[in-house]
C-alpha positions in Angstrom: 29.8 116.3 57.1 29.2 113.9 60.0 30.4 110.5 59.5 29.0 107.3 60.9 29.1 103.5 60.7 25.9 101.2 61.0 27.0 97.6 61.7 24.0 95.5 60.0 22.1 94.8 57.2 18.6 94.6 58.5 15.7 96.4 58.4 16.8 97.9 61.8 20.2 98.6 60.1 18.9 99.7 56.8 16.8 101.6 58.1 19.2 103.6 60.5 21.4 104.6 57.6 18.5 105.6 56.1 17.4 107.6 58.8 21.1 109.1 59.7 21.2 109.8 55.4 18.5 112.3 55.4 19.9 114.2 58.5 23.0 114.7 56.8 25.7 112.0 57.3 28.0 110.4 55.4 27.2 106.9 56.3 28.8 103.4 55.6 26.5 100.3 56.0 28.2 97.0 57.0 27.6 94.0 56.9 28.9 89.8 56.3 25.9 89.4 54.0 24.3 91.6 51.4 21.5 93.9 53.5 18.0 91.8 54.2 19.4 88.1 54.2 19.2 87.3 57.5 16.6 87.9 60.3 14.5 89.9 58.1 14.4 87.6 55.6 12.5 85.1 57.0 9.7 86.5 59.3 6.0 86.4 58.0 6.3 90.2 56.1 4.0 92.1 58.3 4.1 96.0 58.9 1.9 95.2 62.3 0.8 98.7 63.6 -1.9 97.7 65.2 0.2 95.4 67.4 0.3 97.8 70.4 0.9 95.6 72.9 4.0 93.0 73.1 3.8 89.3 73.6 4.0 89.3 77.4 5.0 85.9 78.8 2.2 83.6 80.8 1.9 83.7 84.1 -0.9 81.5 84.6 -0.2 78.4 85.7 -1.7 76.2 83.2 -0.6 77.9 80.2 3.0 77.1 81.6 2.1 73.4 82.3 0.6 73.2 78.8 4.4 74.6 77.5 6.5 72.4 80.4 4.6 69.9 78.4 5.0 70.7 74.8 1.6 71.2 74.5 1.9 74.1 72.9 3.0 75.0 69.2 3.8 78.8 69.6 6.7 77.8 72.1 9.2 75.2 72.3 12.2 74.5 73.6 14.8 72.4 74.1 15.6 71.1 77.7 19.5 71.0 76.8 19.8 74.6 76.0 16.8 76.0 78.7 19.7 77.0 81.2 21.4 79.0 78.3 17.9 81.2 78.4 17.6 81.4 82.1 18.4 84.0 83.4 16.7 86.8 80.5 13.6 84.2 80.6 13.5 85.6 84.4 13.4 88.7 83.5 11.0 88.2 81.5 9.1 86.8 84.1 9.5 89.5 86.0 8.8 92.3 83.3 5.6 90.3 82.3 3.7 91.2 85.6 0.6 93.4 84.7 1.7 96.8 86.1 5.0 96.4 84.4 3.6 95.1 81.1 1.0 97.7 81.1 3.8 100.6 81.6 5.4 99.0 78.7 2.7 98.7 76.8 2.1 102.6 76.5 5.9 103.0 75.6 6.1 100.1 72.8 2.3 101.5 71.6 4.2 105.3 71.0 6.6 103.8 68.5 5.1 101.0 67.2 1.7 103.0 66.0 4.2 105.5 63.9 6.0 102.7 62.2 3.6 102.5 58.9 4.2 106.4 58.4 7.7 106.1 58.7 8.1 102.9 56.4 5.6 104.5 53.7 8.4 107.6 53.3 11.2 105.1 52.5 8.7 102.8 50.4 7.6 105.7 48.1 10.9 106.6 47.6 13.0 102.8 47.0 9.5 102.4 44.2 8.7 100.0 46.4 4.6 100.2 46.4 4.6 97.0 44.3 5.9 94.7 47.6 3.1 95.6 49.8 -0.4 95.7 50.7 -2.1 97.4 52.3 -5.3 95.6 53.5 -4.2 93.8 57.0 -4.8 90.3 58.0 -6.9 87.8 59.4 -6.6 86.1 63.1 -8.2 82.7 63.3 -9.1 80.8 66.2 -11.4 77.6 66.3 -12.3 77.4 70.3 -15.4 80.2 70.3 -14.0 81.0 73.4 -10.4 82.1 72.7 -12.1 83.9 69.7 -14.4 86.0 72.8 -10.9 86.2 74.7 -9.4 87.8 71.6 -12.5 90.5 70.8 -11.7 91.6 74.3 -8.3 92.3 74.3 -9.0 93.8 70.7 -11.5 95.7 72.1 -9.8 97.8 74.5 -6.4 98.2 72.4 -8.8 100.2 70.0 -10.2 102.0 73.4 -7.0 103.0 74.6 -5.0 103.2 71.1 -7.6 103.8 68.5 -6.2 100.5 66.3 -8.8 99.1 63.9 -10.2 96.1 63.2 -13.6 93.8 62.8 -14.9 91.0 63.5 -15.7 87.7 61.4 -18.3 85.4 61.4 -17.0 81.8 60.0 -19.9 82.4 57.2 -18.0 86.2 56.6 -15.0 84.8 57.0 -15.5 81.8 54.3 -16.7 84.3 52.3 -13.3 86.5 52.6 -11.4 83.8 51.8 -13.3 81.2 49.9 -9.9 78.9 49.4 -10.4 78.1 53.4 -11.7 74.3 53.6 -13.6 75.4 56.9 -13.5 78.6 59.2 -13.6 77.3 62.7 -15.3 80.2 64.8 -14.5 83.1 63.1 -11.7 85.5 62.9 -10.1 89.2 63.7 -9.7 91.3 60.4 -6.7 93.2 61.7 -7.2 96.4 58.9 -4.1 98.4 59.3 -1.1 96.1 58.7 0.4 95.7 55.8 1.6 92.7 54.3 4.2 92.4 52.3 5.6 89.4 49.5 9.1 89.7 50.4 10.4 90.8 53.1 14.1 90.5 52.4 13.4 92.4 48.7 11.9 95.0 50.6 15.2 95.4 53.1 17.4 95.1 49.9 15.2 97.9 47.8 15.8 100.3 51.2 19.5 99.9 50.8 19.2 100.5 47.3 17.9 103.6 47.9 20.9 103.9 50.2 23.8 103.1 47.8 21.3 105.6 45.1 21.7 108.9 47.3 25.2 108.3 48.5 25.8 105.9 50.6 28.1 103.0 50.8 27.3 98.8 51.3 29.9 97.2 51.7 30.9 94.2 53.1 32.7 93.2 56.7 32.7 91.6 59.6 31.7 93.7 62.6 33.8 91.6 64.7 36.3 94.1 63.6 34.3 97.2 65.0 36.9 99.0 67.1 37.5 102.5 69.1 40.3 105.1 67.7 41.6 108.2 68.7 38.7 110.0 66.7 35.9 107.5 66.4 35.5 104.7 65.2 36.9 102.0 62.5 36.2 98.9 60.8 37.9 96.4 58.5 35.9 95.8 55.4 36.3 94.1 51.8 37.3 97.7 51.0 39.9 97.9 53.5 39.3 100.0 57.3 36.8 102.6 56.9 37.0 105.2 59.5 34.0 107.7 60.9 33.1 109.8 63.5 30.1 107.4 65.3 29.5 103.7 65.1 26.0 102.2 65.2 25.1 98.6 66.3 21.9 96.9 64.4 23.2 93.7 64.6 19.9 92.0 66.1 20.7 89.1 67.8 24.4 89.2 67.4 24.4 92.8 68.9 24.5 91.5 72.4 27.8 89.1 72.0 29.5 92.7 69.9 29.1 94.7 73.1 30.7 92.5 75.4 34.2 92.8 74.2 33.3 96.8 75.3 32.5 95.7 78.5 28.7 95.4 78.5 25.6 92.5 79.3 22.5 93.0 77.2 19.9 89.6 78.3 18.5 88.9 75.6 15.7 86.1 75.2 16.7 84.7 71.0 13.9 82.9 69.7 14.6 80.7 66.9 11.4 80.8 64.2 11.3 78.6 60.8 9.6 79.2 57.8 9.1 77.5 54.8 7.9 77.8 51.3 4.7 75.9 49.4 3.8 75.7 45.3 1.0 74.7 44.6 -1.6 76.5 47.3 -4.7 77.7 47.4 -4.5 81.4 47.1 -5.7 83.3 50.1 -6.6 87.0 49.3 -4.9 87.8 52.4 -2.3 86.6 55.2 -4.0 84.5 58.2 -2.6 83.6 61.6 -3.9 80.6 63.5 -4.4 82.0 66.9 -4.7 78.7 68.7 -1.5 77.2 67.1 0.9 79.5 66.6 1.7 80.2 63.3 1.5 82.3 60.2 0.4 81.6 56.2 1.0 84.7 54.1 1.2 84.6 50.4 4.4 85.5 48.6 6.7 85.5 46.1 7.8 82.2 45.9 4.8 81.0 47.4 2.1 80.6 50.6 4.8 80.9 53.3 4.1 79.5 56.7 6.2 81.1 59.6 6.2 79.8 63.1 6.7 80.5 66.7 9.6 80.3 69.2 11.7 77.7 70.0 14.6 78.3 72.6 17.2 76.2 71.7 21.3 76.7 71.0 22.6 79.4 68.9 24.6 77.0 66.7 22.1 74.1 67.6 20.8 71.6 64.7 17.8 72.8 63.7 14.7 70.6 64.7 11.5 72.3 62.4 9.1 70.8 65.0 6.2 73.6 64.9 6.9 73.8 61.3 5.6 70.5 60.8 2.6 70.4 63.2 1.8 74.3 61.6 1.9 72.4 58.3 0.1 69.9 59.2 -2.5 71.9 60.7 -2.9 74.3 57.4 -3.2 71.2 55.6 -6.9 71.3 57.4 -8.0 74.8 56.4 -6.3 74.8 52.7 -4.9 72.9 49.9 -1.3 73.2 50.6 0.3 71.8 48.1 4.2 70.7 47.7 7.4 72.8 49.1 9.4 74.7 47.5 12.3 74.9 49.1 14.2 71.0 50.6 15.3 72.2 54.0 13.1 75.2 55.9 14.9 78.2 56.3 15.3 79.2 60.3 16.6 82.4 62.0 16.7 83.6 65.2 14.6 86.8 66.9 16.4 89.0 69.4 14.1 89.6 72.1 14.4 91.7 75.6 13.2 91.1 79.0 11.1 93.8 79.2 10.1 93.4 75.0 11.3 96.5 74.8 13.9 98.1 71.9 17.6 99.0 73.3 17.9 102.4 71.7 20.7 105.6 72.3 24.2 105.8 73.2 26.1 103.4 75.1 26.7 104.8 78.4 31.0 104.2 78.6 31.6 105.1 74.8 31.5 108.1 73.4 29.9 107.7 69.7 28.9 104.2 70.0 25.0 104.0 69.3 22.9 100.9 69.6 19.9 100.0 68.1 18.7 96.2 68.6 16.3 94.3 70.7 12.5 94.8 68.6 11.7 91.1 69.8 9.2 89.9 67.0 9.0 93.5 65.3 12.1 94.6 64.0 10.5 94.7 60.3 7.9 96.5 61.7 9.8 99.0 63.8 13.1 99.5 62.1 11.8 102.7 60.3 10.9 104.5 63.5 13.2 103.4 65.9 16.3 104.5 63.2 13.8 107.7 63.1 15.0 108.1 67.3 18.3 106.8 67.2 19.6 109.2 64.3 17.8 112.6 65.9 19.5 111.5 69.0 22.7 111.6 67.5 22.1 114.7 65.6 21.0 116.4 68.9 17.5 117.0 67.6 14.6 116.9 69.6 12.3 113.1 69.8 8.7 113.0 69.1 8.7 110.3 71.9 10.1 110.0 75.6 13.2 107.8 75.1 13.8 107.3 78.9 12.4 103.6 78.4 14.7 102.7 75.4 17.4 103.5 77.2 20.7 101.0 77.3 21.3 102.0 80.9 18.3 100.1 82.4 20.2 97.1 82.0 
């Protein structure tokens, strides 16, 4: 039986381990924490297979000036740390050009449209259906012109990729969400998105499935990963683990580990925050505030608000300005209740400049495989990119052209 070490216990790592296990590999999953306690824990809980167009960097001067002046809430930066992000941001700007972004969208759509079906297998096998709702979410806009623009984009995506949505007027949104104080101009109901009441618990359920099927889940530091004469090894709380192959699925920490092996992968590291609220007005479906860049999602711990992107230092102290602004805006929409946690959670999303994950074998190291850089969609894409990497490792054909994701592109 072929053996593999998967480093990284988030949605991407756990899903990759499961996909390899399904193909007959002996799998050890290694993480410093229990599975699902890092970046995968803190998202809005969307399995967002309708999001076929990844978010590009704004290229018009007006949008850039609003970001620079701190007048938007979906993106915020700390001036001290901006030089740290300069190279990946310049590449992000380049790949956001319309012609390049169109090619990126075609590649991105080919994987994200397969996301829900791969999740569905794991959800069923892990008996985790109680955590998943399949009714979509609402994207709200206050400005009629902004709503009209969003609908035009949605119609383009529906025509090109068959994604499903419907437009709700303000009155229709109020009937659908009686807890809203006002419904602004209206909303788009994205109908195909699945939402999860506890993202961390879903990853845990997948990890329990891995254990149940004979996989080994251990604590260990990925920094100990080493190449050996016969493959790869890592030190864990169960001692040294040796295997024929290794998969790096460490999300934002992947480039740091891979630098030890001579690789340099640019990554836009976007910090996000969340906070739960108890006693809030109930929402029938999660709601994304398209004008102010945050999401509200009913969760087991309360109504969760998640923020947009903050460009800061990897070890910089939290500055939850975006969360404070989002909370103020949310209180104008719903009776929000009280904060559950004393301090907000925060974590980092790993975004490649071309908005596509890095999938495939490391160019100069046999048996070292990569699966990271999913941006805001690692929770959605983990099972499908895990399948693709497992198929490559197994020598099986893939349904997707893997060229756009190859590690050599950087």
